[in-house]
All heavy atoms as TSV, in Angstrom:
chain	resi	resn	atom	element	x	y	z
A	1	MET	N	N	53.721	115.867	125.004
A	1	MET	CA	C	54.382	114.675	124.526
A	1	MET	C	C	55.896	114.838	124.748
A	1	MET	O	O	56.486	115.822	124.316
A	1	MET	CB	C	54.066	114.481	123.050
A	1	MET	CG	C	54.660	113.244	122.497
A	1	MET	SD	S	53.748	112.603	121.097
A	1	MET	CE	C	54.689	113.183	119.763
A	2	PRO	N	N	56.518	113.865	125.416
A	2	PRO	CA	C	57.959	113.979	125.673
A	2	PRO	C	C	58.772	113.807	124.393
A	2	PRO	O	O	58.387	113.093	123.472
A	2	PRO	CB	C	58.240	112.861	126.673
A	2	PRO	CG	C	57.142	111.891	126.494
A	2	PRO	CD	C	55.941	112.674	126.025
A	3	SER	N	N	59.920	114.456	124.367
A	3	SER	CA	C	60.753	114.392	123.159
A	3	SER	C	C	61.534	113.083	123.063
A	3	SER	O	O	62.012	112.729	122.002
A	3	SER	CB	C	61.704	115.579	123.119
A	3	SER	OG	O	62.545	115.543	124.253
A	4	PHE	N	N	61.687	112.377	124.192
A	4	PHE	CA	C	62.419	111.109	124.190
A	4	PHE	C	C	61.473	109.967	124.502
A	4	PHE	O	O	61.431	109.459	125.609
A	4	PHE	CB	C	63.565	111.137	125.207
A	4	PHE	CG	C	64.600	112.176	124.907
A	4	PHE	CD1	C	64.713	113.300	125.700
A	4	PHE	CD2	C	65.449	112.032	123.840
A	4	PHE	CE1	C	65.662	114.253	125.427
A	4	PHE	CE2	C	66.400	112.981	123.561
A	4	PHE	CZ	C	66.515	114.103	124.354
A	5	SER	N	N	60.744	109.518	123.534
A	5	SER	CA	C	59.847	108.391	123.750
A	5	SER	C	C	60.584	107.079	123.472
A	5	SER	O	O	61.701	107.064	122.959
A	5	SER	CB	C	58.621	108.505	122.841
A	5	SER	OG	O	58.989	108.321	121.499
A	6	SER	N	N	59.952	105.977	123.802
A	6	SER	CA	C	60.596	104.677	123.596
A	6	SER	C	C	60.771	104.375	122.107
A	6	SER	O	O	61.683	103.664	121.710
A	6	SER	CB	C	59.793	103.576	124.276
A	6	SER	OG	O	58.511	103.488	123.686
A	7	GLU	N	N	59.927	104.937	121.279
A	7	GLU	CA	C	60.066	104.725	119.837
A	7	GLU	C	C	61.326	105.400	119.306
A	7	GLU	O	O	62.012	104.866	118.447
A	7	GLU	CB	C	58.828	105.248	119.115
A	7	GLU	CG	C	57.575	104.457	119.413
A	7	GLU	CD	C	56.338	105.111	118.843
A	7	GLU	OE1	O	56.473	106.121	118.137
A	7	GLU	OE2	O	55.244	104.609	119.103
A	8	ASN	N	N	61.622	106.583	119.813
A	8	ASN	CA	C	62.842	107.283	119.373
A	8	ASN	C	C	64.091	106.528	119.808
A	8	ASN	O	O	65.067	106.460	119.077
A	8	ASN	CB	C	62.869	108.700	119.932
A	8	ASN	CG	C	61.878	109.604	119.239
A	8	ASN	OD1	O	61.415	109.289	118.147
A	8	ASN	ND2	N	61.531	110.700	119.874
A	9	TRP	N	N	64.078	105.966	121.021
A	9	TRP	CA	C	65.251	105.257	121.506
A	9	TRP	C	C	65.503	103.981	120.707
A	9	TRP	O	O	66.654	103.623	120.463
A	9	TRP	CB	C	65.111	104.924	122.992
A	9	TRP	CG	C	65.379	106.116	123.862
A	9	TRP	CD1	C	64.473	106.790	124.598
A	9	TRP	CD2	C	66.626	106.768	124.049
A	9	TRP	NE1	N	65.058	107.837	125.246
A	9	TRP	CE2	C	66.409	107.852	124.917
A	9	TRP	CE3	C	67.906	106.568	123.566
A	9	TRP	CZ2	C	67.404	108.708	125.318
A	9	TRP	CZ3	C	68.911	107.430	123.965
A	9	TRP	CH2	C	68.660	108.487	124.829
A	10	SER	N	N	64.456	103.309	120.275
A	10	SER	CA	C	64.679	102.101	119.485
A	10	SER	C	C	65.266	102.452	118.121
A	10	SER	O	O	66.107	101.719	117.590
A	10	SER	CB	C	63.384	101.304	119.330
A	10	SER	OG	O	62.443	102.043	118.571
A	11	GLY	N	N	64.844	103.564	117.560
A	11	GLY	CA	C	65.425	104.013	116.296
A	11	GLY	C	C	66.878	104.408	116.453
A	11	GLY	O	O	67.724	104.105	115.600
A	12	VAL	N	N	67.189	105.082	117.558
A	12	VAL	CA	C	68.572	105.478	117.833
A	12	VAL	C	C	69.437	104.233	118.042
A	12	VAL	O	O	70.575	104.158	117.548
A	12	VAL	CB	C	68.623	106.420	119.060
A	12	VAL	CG1	C	70.050	106.625	119.532
A	12	VAL	CG2	C	67.977	107.750	118.733
A	13	ALA	N	N	68.907	103.273	118.771
A	13	ALA	CA	C	69.672	102.043	119.009
A	13	ALA	C	C	69.919	101.297	117.704
A	13	ALA	O	O	71.024	100.802	117.455
A	13	ALA	CB	C	68.926	101.156	119.996
A	14	THR	N	N	68.918	101.214	116.851
A	14	THR	CA	C	69.077	100.533	115.566
A	14	THR	C	C	70.108	101.241	114.700
A	14	THR	O	O	70.989	100.602	114.110
A	14	THR	CB	C	67.734	100.470	114.827
A	14	THR	OG1	O	66.781	99.807	115.651
A	14	THR	CG2	C	67.868	99.743	113.505
A	15	ALA	N	N	70.030	102.558	114.646
A	15	ALA	CA	C	70.995	103.328	113.844
A	15	ALA	C	C	72.401	103.189	114.401
A	15	ALA	O	O	73.383	103.084	113.636
A	15	ALA	CB	C	70.571	104.788	113.800
A	16	SER	N	N	72.539	103.161	115.724
A	16	SER	CA	C	73.865	103.014	116.336
A	16	SER	C	C	74.468	101.650	116.031
A	16	SER	O	O	75.643	101.541	115.690
A	16	SER	CB	C	73.767	103.199	117.851
A	16	SER	OG	O	73.315	104.490	118.151
A	17	VAL	N	N	73.652	100.610	116.149
A	17	VAL	CA	C	74.148	99.261	115.867
A	17	VAL	C	C	74.538	99.139	114.400
A	17	VAL	O	O	75.591	98.574	114.073
A	17	VAL	CB	C	73.091	98.205	116.261
A	17	VAL	CG1	C	73.466	96.834	115.718
A	17	VAL	CG2	C	72.929	98.151	117.765
A	18	LEU	N	N	73.722	99.678	113.508
A	18	LEU	CA	C	74.063	99.628	112.082
A	18	LEU	C	C	75.336	100.423	111.792
A	18	LEU	O	O	76.177	99.990	110.994
A	18	LEU	CB	C	72.903	100.147	111.239
A	18	LEU	CG	C	71.693	99.219	111.131
A	18	LEU	CD1	C	70.582	99.898	110.338
A	18	LEU	CD2	C	72.086	97.905	110.480
A	19	GLY	N	N	75.495	101.560	112.425
A	19	GLY	CA	C	76.712	102.353	112.240
A	19	GLY	C	C	77.948	101.617	112.701
A	19	GLY	O	O	78.990	101.615	112.031
A	20	ILE	N	N	77.833	100.959	113.859
A	20	ILE	CA	C	78.966	100.191	114.380
A	20	ILE	C	C	79.291	99.028	113.448
A	20	ILE	O	O	80.463	98.726	113.185
A	20	ILE	CB	C	78.669	99.711	115.817
A	20	ILE	CG1	C	78.668	100.913	116.767
A	20	ILE	CG2	C	79.669	98.665	116.278
A	20	ILE	CD1	C	78.164	100.610	118.159
A	21	LEU	N	N	78.271	98.371	112.919
A	21	LEU	CA	C	78.506	97.263	111.988
A	21	LEU	C	C	79.177	97.735	110.697
A	21	LEU	O	O	80.077	97.066	110.178
A	21	LEU	CB	C	77.193	96.552	111.658
A	21	LEU	CG	C	76.603	95.689	112.777
A	21	LEU	CD1	C	75.242	95.135	112.354
A	21	LEU	CD2	C	77.550	94.570	113.142
A	22	VAL	N	N	78.769	98.891	110.194
A	22	VAL	CA	C	79.380	99.428	108.975
A	22	VAL	C	C	80.843	99.774	109.229
A	22	VAL	O	O	81.721	99.467	108.403
A	22	VAL	CB	C	78.582	100.644	108.460
A	22	VAL	CG1	C	79.351	101.400	107.403
A	22	VAL	CG2	C	77.231	100.207	107.934
A	23	VAL	N	N	81.129	100.385	110.369
A	23	VAL	CA	C	82.519	100.732	110.689
A	23	VAL	C	C	83.353	99.464	110.871
A	23	VAL	O	O	84.491	99.388	110.393
A	23	VAL	CB	C	82.573	101.635	111.945
A	23	VAL	CG1	C	83.987	101.794	112.455
A	23	VAL	CG2	C	81.965	102.996	111.628
A	24	ALA	N	N	82.803	98.453	111.534
A	24	ALA	CA	C	83.535	97.198	111.717
A	24	ALA	C	C	83.797	96.518	110.375
A	24	ALA	O	O	84.889	95.976	110.151
A	24	ALA	CB	C	82.750	96.271	112.642
A	25	LEU	N	N	82.817	96.541	109.492
A	25	LEU	CA	C	83.004	95.960	108.165
A	25	LEU	C	C	84.075	96.710	107.380
A	25	LEU	O	O	84.907	96.101	106.704
A	25	LEU	CB	C	81.683	95.956	107.396
A	25	LEU	CG	C	81.714	95.350	105.991
A	25	LEU	CD1	C	82.072	93.876	106.062
A	25	LEU	CD2	C	80.375	95.552	105.306
A	26	ALA	N	N	84.082	98.034	107.491
A	26	ALA	CA	C	85.104	98.826	106.802
A	26	ALA	C	C	86.502	98.478	107.319
A	26	ALA	O	O	87.450	98.326	106.533
A	26	ALA	CB	C	84.821	100.312	106.973
A	27	PHE	N	N	86.647	98.342	108.645
A	27	PHE	CA	C	87.947	97.959	109.203
A	27	PHE	C	C	88.354	96.558	108.742
A	27	PHE	O	O	89.530	96.317	108.458
A	27	PHE	CB	C	87.919	98.017	110.731
A	27	PHE	CG	C	88.217	99.382	111.286
A	27	PHE	CD1	C	87.211	100.138	111.841
A	27	PHE	CD2	C	89.501	99.895	111.240
A	27	PHE	CE1	C	87.471	101.395	112.348
A	27	PHE	CE2	C	89.787	101.153	111.742
A	27	PHE	CZ	C	88.760	101.903	112.297
A	28	ALA	N	N	87.400	95.654	108.657
A	28	ALA	CA	C	87.705	94.292	108.199
A	28	ALA	C	C	88.170	94.304	106.747
A	28	ALA	O	O	89.134	93.620	106.389
A	28	ALA	CB	C	86.483	93.398	108.366
A	29	VAL	N	N	87.524	95.079	105.898
A	29	VAL	CA	C	87.909	95.147	104.484
A	29	VAL	C	C	89.299	95.760	104.345
A	29	VAL	O	O	90.152	95.252	103.610
A	29	VAL	CB	C	86.855	95.939	103.674
A	29	VAL	CG1	C	87.372	96.286	102.294
A	29	VAL	CG2	C	85.566	95.145	103.571
A	30	VAL	N	N	89.553	96.846	105.067
A	30	VAL	CA	C	90.869	97.490	104.996
A	30	VAL	C	C	91.954	96.548	105.519
A	30	VAL	O	O	93.043	96.434	104.936
A	30	VAL	CB	C	90.866	98.824	105.771
A	30	VAL	CG1	C	92.274	99.357	105.973
A	30	VAL	CG2	C	90.005	99.842	105.049
A	31	GLY	N	N	91.664	95.840	106.593
A	31	GLY	CA	C	92.634	94.885	107.136
A	31	GLY	C	C	92.931	93.759	106.162
A	31	GLY	O	O	94.082	93.352	105.994
A	32	TYR	N	N	91.892	93.248	105.495
A	32	TYR	CA	C	92.105	92.178	104.516
A	32	TYR	C	C	92.925	92.666	103.329
A	32	TYR	O	O	93.838	91.976	102.878
A	32	TYR	CB	C	90.764	91.630	104.026
A	32	TYR	CG	C	90.937	90.644	102.894
A	32	TYR	CD1	C	91.401	89.364	103.139
A	32	TYR	CD2	C	90.677	91.019	101.581
A	32	TYR	CE1	C	91.588	88.468	102.104
A	32	TYR	CE2	C	90.859	90.119	100.541
A	32	TYR	CZ	C	91.313	88.859	100.808
A	32	TYR	OH	O	91.503	87.974	99.787
A	33	VAL	N	N	92.612	93.855	102.826
A	33	VAL	CA	C	93.359	94.386	101.687
A	33	VAL	C	C	94.817	94.615	102.065
A	33	VAL	O	O	95.725	94.304	101.295
A	33	VAL	CB	C	92.697	95.684	101.173
A	33	VAL	CG1	C	93.592	96.407	100.188
A	33	VAL	CG2	C	91.354	95.380	100.544
A	34	GLU	N	N	95.063	95.117	103.267
A	34	GLU	CA	C	96.438	95.337	103.708
A	34	GLU	C	C	97.179	94.010	103.863
A	34	GLU	O	O	98.331	93.880	103.452
A	34	GLU	CB	C	96.429	96.099	105.032
A	34	GLU	CG	C	97.805	96.493	105.505
A	34	GLU	CD	C	97.760	97.339	106.750
A	34	GLU	OE1	O	96.729	97.998	106.996
A	34	GLU	OE2	O	98.769	97.353	107.477
A	35	TRP	N	N	96.512	93.016	104.445
A	35	TRP	CA	C	97.134	91.705	104.616
A	35	TRP	C	C	97.458	91.071	103.269
A	35	TRP	O	O	98.554	90.552	103.061
A	35	TRP	CB	C	96.206	90.796	105.411
A	35	TRP	CG	C	96.673	89.373	105.407
A	35	TRP	CD1	C	97.640	88.817	106.181
A	35	TRP	CD2	C	96.199	88.329	104.542
A	35	TRP	NE1	N	97.786	87.483	105.861
A	35	TRP	CE2	C	96.926	87.161	104.861
A	35	TRP	CE3	C	95.237	88.269	103.547
A	35	TRP	CZ2	C	96.705	85.963	104.209
A	35	TRP	CZ3	C	95.023	87.067	102.899
A	35	TRP	CH2	C	95.748	85.932	103.239
A	36	SER	N	N	96.514	91.100	102.330
A	36	SER	CA	C	96.749	90.472	101.032
A	36	SER	C	C	97.816	91.231	100.253
A	36	SER	O	O	98.594	90.637	99.513
A	36	SER	CB	C	95.456	90.379	100.232
A	36	SER	OG	O	94.971	91.654	99.901
A	37	SER	N	N	97.881	92.534	100.433
A	37	SER	CA	C	98.913	93.322	99.769
A	37	SER	C	C	100.294	92.945	100.303
A	37	SER	O	O	101.244	92.791	99.531
A	37	SER	CB	C	98.653	94.808	99.986
A	37	SER	OG	O	99.721	95.578	99.505
A	38	ASP	N	N	100.413	92.792	101.619
A	38	ASP	CA	C	101.694	92.381	102.207
A	38	ASP	C	C	102.086	90.986	101.744
A	38	ASP	O	O	103.254	90.730	101.443
A	38	ASP	CB	C	101.617	92.422	103.734
A	38	ASP	CG	C	101.534	93.839	104.284
A	38	ASP	OD1	O	101.883	94.783	103.546
A	38	ASP	OD2	O	101.109	93.994	105.444
A	39	ALA	N	N	101.116	90.088	101.659
A	39	ALA	CA	C	101.416	88.727	101.207
A	39	ALA	C	C	101.853	88.721	99.748
A	39	ALA	O	O	102.817	88.040	99.385
A	39	ALA	CB	C	100.187	87.836	101.391
A	40	ASN	N	N	101.186	89.493	98.907
A	40	ASN	CA	C	101.561	89.551	97.496
A	40	ASN	C	C	102.916	90.220	97.319
A	40	ASN	O	O	103.703	89.821	96.453
A	40	ASN	CB	C	100.498	90.291	96.689
A	40	ASN	CG	C	99.268	89.454	96.467
A	40	ASN	OD1	O	99.338	88.240	96.448
A	40	ASN	ND2	N	98.139	90.104	96.300
A	41	LEU	N	N	103.211	91.250	98.108
A	41	LEU	CA	C	104.513	91.898	98.016
A	41	LEU	C	C	105.625	90.939	98.406
A	41	LEU	O	O	106.666	90.875	97.743
A	41	LEU	CB	C	104.544	93.148	98.896
A	41	LEU	CG	C	105.855	93.916	98.909
A	41	LEU	CD1	C	106.167	94.463	97.517
A	41	LEU	CD2	C	105.806	95.040	99.922
A	42	ALA	N	N	105.413	90.171	99.465
A	42	ALA	CA	C	106.427	89.194	99.879
A	42	ALA	C	C	106.632	88.133	98.804
A	42	ALA	O	O	107.772	87.743	98.513
A	42	ALA	CB	C	106.005	88.544	101.193
A	43	GLN	N	N	105.549	87.681	98.192
A	43	GLN	CA	C	105.662	86.685	97.123
A	43	GLN	C	C	106.386	87.283	95.918
A	43	GLN	O	O	107.246	86.642	95.321
A	43	GLN	CB	C	104.281	86.197	96.727
A	43	GLN	CG	C	104.297	85.124	95.681
A	43	GLN	CD	C	102.890	84.691	95.287
A	43	GLN	OE1	O	101.919	85.359	95.587
A	43	GLN	NE2	N	102.795	83.578	94.595
A	44	PHE	N	N	106.063	88.527	95.563
A	44	PHE	CA	C	106.728	89.177	94.437
A	44	PHE	C	C	108.213	89.359	94.702
A	44	PHE	O	O	109.040	89.119	93.827
A	44	PHE	CB	C	106.074	90.539	94.176
A	44	PHE	CG	C	106.794	91.364	93.163
A	44	PHE	CD1	C	106.690	91.074	91.816
A	44	PHE	CD2	C	107.585	92.423	93.551
A	44	PHE	CE1	C	107.354	91.828	90.875
A	44	PHE	CE2	C	108.251	93.185	92.620
A	44	PHE	CZ	C	108.132	92.893	91.282
A	45	MET	N	N	108.554	89.782	95.912
A	45	MET	CA	C	109.960	90.002	96.235
A	45	MET	C	C	110.737	88.686	96.218
A	45	MET	O	O	111.881	88.654	95.771
A	45	MET	CB	C	110.085	90.671	97.610
A	45	MET	CG	C	109.546	92.095	97.623
A	45	MET	SD	S	110.355	93.173	96.447
A	45	MET	CE	C	111.937	93.356	97.216
A	46	SER	N	N	110.140	87.604	96.679
A	46	SER	CA	C	110.852	86.329	96.667
A	46	SER	C	C	111.063	85.847	95.232
A	46	SER	O	O	112.106	85.298	94.910
A	46	SER	CB	C	110.105	85.276	97.478
A	46	SER	OG	O	108.904	84.912	96.833
A	47	ARG	N	N	110.076	86.062	94.376
A	47	ARG	CA	C	110.242	85.655	92.975
A	47	ARG	C	C	111.236	86.538	92.252
A	47	ARG	O	O	112.007	86.064	91.430
A	47	ARG	CB	C	108.904	85.689	92.255
A	47	ARG	CG	C	108.004	84.557	92.632
A	47	ARG	CD	C	106.764	84.559	91.810
A	47	ARG	NE	N	105.900	83.450	92.181
A	47	ARG	CZ	C	104.741	83.207	91.632
A	47	ARG	NH1	N	104.283	83.991	90.676
A	47	ARG	NH2	N	104.015	82.193	92.027
A	48	SER	N	N	111.229	87.850	92.546
A	48	SER	CA	C	112.147	88.739	91.834
A	48	SER	C	C	113.581	88.504	92.266
A	48	SER	O	O	114.491	88.595	91.454
A	48	SER	CB	C	111.737	90.200	92.024
A	48	SER	OG	O	111.859	90.573	93.379
A	49	THR	N	N	113.827	88.202	93.543
A	49	THR	CA	C	115.207	87.924	93.958
A	49	THR	C	C	115.678	86.612	93.354
A	49	THR	O	O	116.841	86.480	93.010
A	49	THR	CB	C	115.315	87.874	95.488
A	49	THR	OG1	O	114.383	86.934	96.007
A	49	THR	CG2	C	115.070	89.234	96.097
A	50	THR	N	N	114.792	85.648	93.188
A	50	THR	CA	C	115.155	84.393	92.526
A	50	THR	C	C	115.473	84.643	91.061
A	50	THR	O	O	116.445	84.112	90.527
A	50	THR	CB	C	114.011	83.372	92.647
A	50	THR	OG1	O	113.698	83.193	94.017
A	50	THR	CG2	C	114.389	82.058	92.027
A	51	ALA	N	N	114.677	85.479	90.405
A	51	ALA	CA	C	114.912	85.782	88.994
A	51	ALA	C	C	116.218	86.538	88.809
A	51	ALA	O	O	116.953	86.293	87.846
A	51	ALA	CB	C	113.750	86.588	88.432
A	52	VAL	N	N	116.542	87.443	89.721
A	52	VAL	CA	C	117.803	88.189	89.625
A	52	VAL	C	C	118.974	87.242	89.831
A	52	VAL	O	O	119.985	87.340	89.132
A	52	VAL	CB	C	117.822	89.340	90.661
A	52	VAL	CG1	C	119.202	89.927	90.798
A	52	VAL	CG2	C	116.820	90.403	90.266
A	53	ALA	N	N	118.861	86.306	90.751
A	53	ALA	CA	C	119.945	85.354	90.991
A	53	ALA	C	C	120.167	84.465	89.775
A	53	ALA	O	O	121.306	84.200	89.383
A	53	ALA	CB	C	119.634	84.507	92.222
A	54	VAL	N	N	119.108	84.013	89.140
A	54	VAL	CA	C	119.229	83.179	87.955
A	54	VAL	C	C	119.801	83.988	86.801
A	54	VAL	O	O	120.676	83.534	86.072
A	54	VAL	CB	C	117.858	82.562	87.580
A	54	VAL	CG1	C	117.910	81.927	86.207
A	54	VAL	CG2	C	117.443	81.556	88.626
A	55	ALA	N	N	119.338	85.222	86.626
A	55	ALA	CA	C	119.806	86.055	85.515
A	55	ALA	C	C	121.267	86.446	85.697
A	55	ALA	O	O	122.010	86.548	84.719
A	55	ALA	CB	C	118.937	87.300	85.398
A	56	SER	N	N	121.691	86.670	86.923
A	56	SER	CA	C	123.083	87.070	87.125
A	56	SER	C	C	124.034	85.891	86.990
A	56	SER	O	O	125.212	86.073	86.709
A	56	SER	CB	C	123.240	87.729	88.491
A	56	SER	OG	O	122.972	86.788	89.512
A	57	SER	N	N	123.542	84.682	87.189
A	57	SER	CA	C	124.428	83.524	87.086
A	57	SER	C	C	124.636	83.090	85.636
A	57	SER	O	O	125.637	82.467	85.321
A	57	SER	CB	C	123.878	82.357	87.905
A	57	SER	OG	O	122.667	81.909	87.340
A	58	THR	N	N	123.711	83.402	84.750
A	58	THR	CA	C	123.857	83.053	83.345
A	58	THR	C	C	123.820	84.326	82.514
A	58	THR	O	O	122.954	85.172	82.709
A	58	THR	CB	C	122.714	82.136	82.877
A	58	THR	OG1	O	121.486	82.820	83.061
A	58	THR	CG2	C	122.701	80.844	83.647
A	59	SER	N	N	124.763	84.465	81.607
A	59	SER	CA	C	124.764	85.654	80.762
A	59	SER	C	C	123.897	85.399	79.528
A	59	SER	O	O	123.908	84.318	78.953
A	59	SER	CB	C	126.187	86.022	80.338
A	59	SER	OG	O	126.721	84.996	79.536
A	60	ILE	N	N	123.152	86.383	79.153
A	60	ILE	CA	C	122.252	86.249	78.020
A	60	ILE	C	C	123.013	86.460	76.713
A	60	ILE	O	O	122.851	85.719	75.759
A	60	ILE	CB	C	121.092	87.249	78.149
A	60	ILE	CG1	C	120.283	86.921	79.400
A	60	ILE	CG2	C	120.208	87.227	76.922
A	60	ILE	CD1	C	119.271	87.954	79.764
A	61	LEU	N	N	123.868	87.450	76.677
A	61	LEU	CA	C	124.679	87.735	75.496
A	61	LEU	C	C	126.143	87.449	75.810
A	61	LEU	O	O	126.578	87.593	76.944
A	61	LEU	CB	C	124.528	89.205	75.094
A	61	LEU	CG	C	123.135	89.629	74.646
A	61	LEU	CD1	C	123.121	91.132	74.411
A	61	LEU	CD2	C	122.734	88.903	73.393
A	62	PRO	N	N	126.918	87.074	74.823
A	62	PRO	CA	C	128.345	86.887	75.078
A	62	PRO	C	C	128.998	88.233	75.412
A	62	PRO	O	O	128.596	89.279	74.897
A	62	PRO	CB	C	128.879	86.318	73.759
A	62	PRO	CG	C	127.845	86.616	72.741
A	62	PRO	CD	C	126.550	86.764	73.453
A	63	LEU	N	N	129.977	88.195	76.291
A	63	LEU	CA	C	130.608	89.432	76.719
A	63	LEU	C	C	131.501	90.012	75.634
A	63	LEU	O	O	131.579	91.222	75.470
A	63	LEU	CB	C	131.408	89.179	77.995
A	63	LEU	CG	C	130.574	88.718	79.195
A	63	LEU	CD1	C	131.479	88.422	80.383
A	63	LEU	CD2	C	129.539	89.762	79.558
A	64	LYS	N	N	132.201	89.185	74.896
A	64	LYS	CA	C	133.094	89.666	73.841
A	64	LYS	C	C	132.893	88.792	72.613
A	64	LYS	O	O	132.477	87.655	72.711
A	64	LYS	CB	C	134.555	89.593	74.283
A	64	LYS	CG	C	134.914	90.536	75.389
A	64	LYS	CD	C	136.372	90.415	75.741
A	64	LYS	CE	C	136.704	91.357	76.887
A	64	LYS	NZ	N	138.093	91.239	77.291
A	65	GLY	N	N	133.216	89.344	71.466
A	65	GLY	CA	C	133.153	88.548	70.251
A	65	GLY	C	C	131.860	88.754	69.499
A	65	GLY	O	O	131.067	89.637	69.771
A	66	ARG	N	N	131.643	87.900	68.518
A	66	ARG	CA	C	130.472	88.019	67.655
A	66	ARG	C	C	129.211	87.603	68.387
A	66	ARG	O	O	129.230	86.780	69.280
A	66	ARG	CB	C	130.674	87.155	66.419
A	66	ARG	CG	C	131.878	87.591	65.580
A	66	ARG	CD	C	131.971	86.793	64.311
A	66	ARG	NE	N	130.784	86.899	63.483
A	66	ARG	CZ	C	130.578	87.840	62.558
A	66	ARG	NH1	N	131.490	88.752	62.361
A	66	ARG	NH2	N	129.483	87.845	61.836
A	67	THR	N	N	128.132	88.175	67.950
A	67	THR	CA	C	126.855	87.880	68.580
A	67	THR	C	C	126.107	86.775	67.863
A	67	THR	O	O	125.078	86.345	68.334
A	67	THR	CB	C	125.975	89.135	68.579
A	67	THR	OG1	O	125.765	89.541	67.233
A	67	THR	CG2	C	126.604	90.244	69.369
A	68	GLY	N	N	126.593	86.338	66.709
A	68	GLY	CA	C	125.899	85.316	65.956
A	68	GLY	C	C	125.038	85.911	64.865
A	68	GLY	O	O	124.544	85.200	64.004
A	69	CYS	N	N	124.879	87.200	64.864
A	69	CYS	CA	C	124.075	87.875	63.855
A	69	CYS	C	C	125.018	88.456	62.811
A	69	CYS	O	O	126.002	89.116	63.147
A	69	CYS	CB	C	123.238	88.971	64.504
A	69	CYS	SG	S	122.289	89.940	63.332
A	70	GLY	N	N	124.730	88.226	61.534
A	70	GLY	CA	C	125.604	88.734	60.475
A	70	GLY	C	C	125.577	90.251	60.364
A	70	GLY	O	O	126.516	90.867	59.868
A	71	GLN	N	N	124.548	90.894	60.819
A	71	GLN	CA	C	124.430	92.348	60.744
A	71	GLN	C	C	125.082	93.049	61.931
A	71	GLN	O	O	125.166	94.269	61.957
A	71	GLN	CB	C	122.942	92.742	60.704
A	71	GLN	CG	C	122.177	92.146	59.547
A	71	GLN	CD	C	122.491	92.853	58.245
A	71	GLN	OE1	O	122.734	94.052	58.237
A	71	GLN	NE2	N	122.497	92.120	57.153
A	72	ALA	N	N	125.558	92.333	62.901
A	72	ALA	CA	C	125.997	92.929	64.154
A	72	ALA	C	C	127.217	93.821	64.016
A	72	ALA	O	O	127.336	94.824	64.701
A	72	ALA	CB	C	126.265	91.835	65.170
A	73	ASN	N	N	128.158	93.474	63.137
A	73	ASN	CA	C	129.396	94.232	63.061
A	73	ASN	C	C	129.352	95.368	62.046
A	73	ASN	O	O	130.328	96.079	61.891
A	73	ASN	CB	C	130.556	93.292	62.743
A	73	ASN	CG	C	130.791	92.323	63.882
A	73	ASN	OD1	O	130.522	92.631	65.029
A	73	ASN	ND2	N	131.286	91.136	63.563
A	74	LYS	N	N	128.237	95.556	61.365
A	74	LYS	CA	C	128.118	96.662	60.410
A	74	LYS	C	C	127.797	97.944	61.156
A	74	LYS	O	O	127.117	97.934	62.180
A	74	LYS	CB	C	127.010	96.384	59.397
A	74	LYS	CG	C	127.314	95.247	58.442
A	74	LYS	CD	C	126.204	95.123	57.447
A	74	LYS	CE	C	126.483	93.977	56.473
A	74	LYS	NZ	N	125.407	93.836	55.504
A	75	SER	N	N	128.315	99.046	60.625
A	75	SER	CA	C	127.987	100.330	61.252
A	75	SER	C	C	126.571	100.733	60.866
A	75	SER	O	O	126.095	100.444	59.773
A	75	SER	CB	C	128.993	101.399	60.813
A	75	SER	OG	O	128.887	101.590	59.417
A	76	LEU	N	N	125.931	101.412	61.741
A	76	LEU	CA	C	124.575	101.850	61.496
A	76	LEU	C	C	124.572	103.065	60.574
A	76	LEU	O	O	125.457	103.914	60.659
A	76	LEU	CB	C	123.888	102.196	62.817
A	76	LEU	CG	C	123.716	101.036	63.793
A	76	LEU	CD1	C	123.155	101.535	65.107
A	76	LEU	CD2	C	122.809	99.990	63.191
A	77	PRO	N	N	123.615	103.173	59.686
A	77	PRO	CA	C	123.573	104.361	58.823
A	77	PRO	C	C	123.220	105.597	59.633
A	77	PRO	O	O	122.458	105.529	60.603
A	77	PRO	CB	C	122.453	104.025	57.825
A	77	PRO	CG	C	121.600	103.012	58.519
A	77	PRO	CD	C	122.539	102.240	59.419
A	78	SER	N	N	123.796	106.741	59.225
A	78	SER	CA	C	123.531	107.962	59.963
A	78	SER	C	C	122.138	108.500	59.605
A	78	SER	O	O	121.454	109.027	60.466
A	78	SER	CB	C	124.598	109.011	59.681
A	78	SER	OG	O	124.645	109.257	58.291
A	79	LEU	N	N	121.747	108.357	58.349
A	79	LEU	CA	C	120.408	108.787	57.913
A	79	LEU	C	C	119.793	107.696	57.055
A	79	LEU	O	O	120.470	107.076	56.235
A	79	LEU	CB	C	120.462	110.080	57.121
A	79	LEU	CG	C	120.949	111.321	57.862
A	79	LEU	CD1	C	121.122	112.466	56.901
A	79	LEU	CD2	C	119.975	111.688	58.958
A	80	ALA	N	N	118.535	107.458	57.206
A	80	ALA	CA	C	117.889	106.430	56.418
A	80	ALA	C	C	117.683	106.899	54.983
A	80	ALA	O	O	117.851	106.142	54.047
A	80	ALA	CB	C	116.562	106.039	57.049
A	81	LEU	N	N	117.314	108.150	54.793
A	81	LEU	CA	C	117.088	108.718	53.473
A	81	LEU	C	C	118.000	109.934	53.273
A	81	LEU	O	O	118.173	110.727	54.187
A	81	LEU	CB	C	115.620	109.155	53.309
A	81	LEU	CG	C	114.581	108.037	53.423
A	81	LEU	CD1	C	113.185	108.632	53.401
A	81	LEU	CD2	C	114.727	107.051	52.276
A	82	PRO	N	N	118.571	110.087	52.091
A	82	PRO	CA	C	119.412	111.273	51.871
A	82	PRO	C	C	118.559	112.548	51.859
A	82	PRO	O	O	117.444	112.544	51.353
A	82	PRO	CB	C	120.070	111.021	50.520
A	82	PRO	CG	C	119.199	110.008	49.861
A	82	PRO	CD	C	118.538	109.214	50.936
A	83	LEU	N	N	119.092	113.612	52.443
A	83	LEU	CA	C	118.381	114.893	52.431
A	83	LEU	C	C	118.845	115.717	51.261
A	83	LEU	O	O	119.966	116.168	51.179
A	83	LEU	CB	C	118.657	115.648	53.738
A	83	LEU	CG	C	118.130	114.986	55.003
A	83	LEU	CD1	C	118.574	115.756	56.223
A	83	LEU	CD2	C	116.621	114.904	54.951
A	84	GLU	N	N	117.995	115.877	50.255
A	84	GLU	CA	C	118.351	116.685	49.080
A	84	GLU	C	C	117.224	117.603	48.722
A	84	GLU	O	O	116.106	117.466	49.003
A	84	GLU	CB	C	118.673	115.802	47.883
A	84	GLU	CG	C	119.966	115.082	48.080
A	84	GLU	CD	C	120.315	114.228	46.874
A	84	GLU	OE1	O	119.410	113.636	46.268
A	84	GLU	OE2	O	121.509	114.165	46.573
């Protein structure tokens, strides 16, 4: 009986085609994840530069003077409880 019969070749062909399909699917998944990651990074960077521009144009706290809080100008206690 020969070692390379037609039954063995059909099994080899099926396994080869399935292997190629699995590798192609893996490349497609990796390509999609890389593409979506680049798209999300670009979207994040555009939003963050817009947020930085808006934040730098308006000040959140006044630069000098009172903050509006009555507790703001008091000195902070050095210890909350006396050590005795």
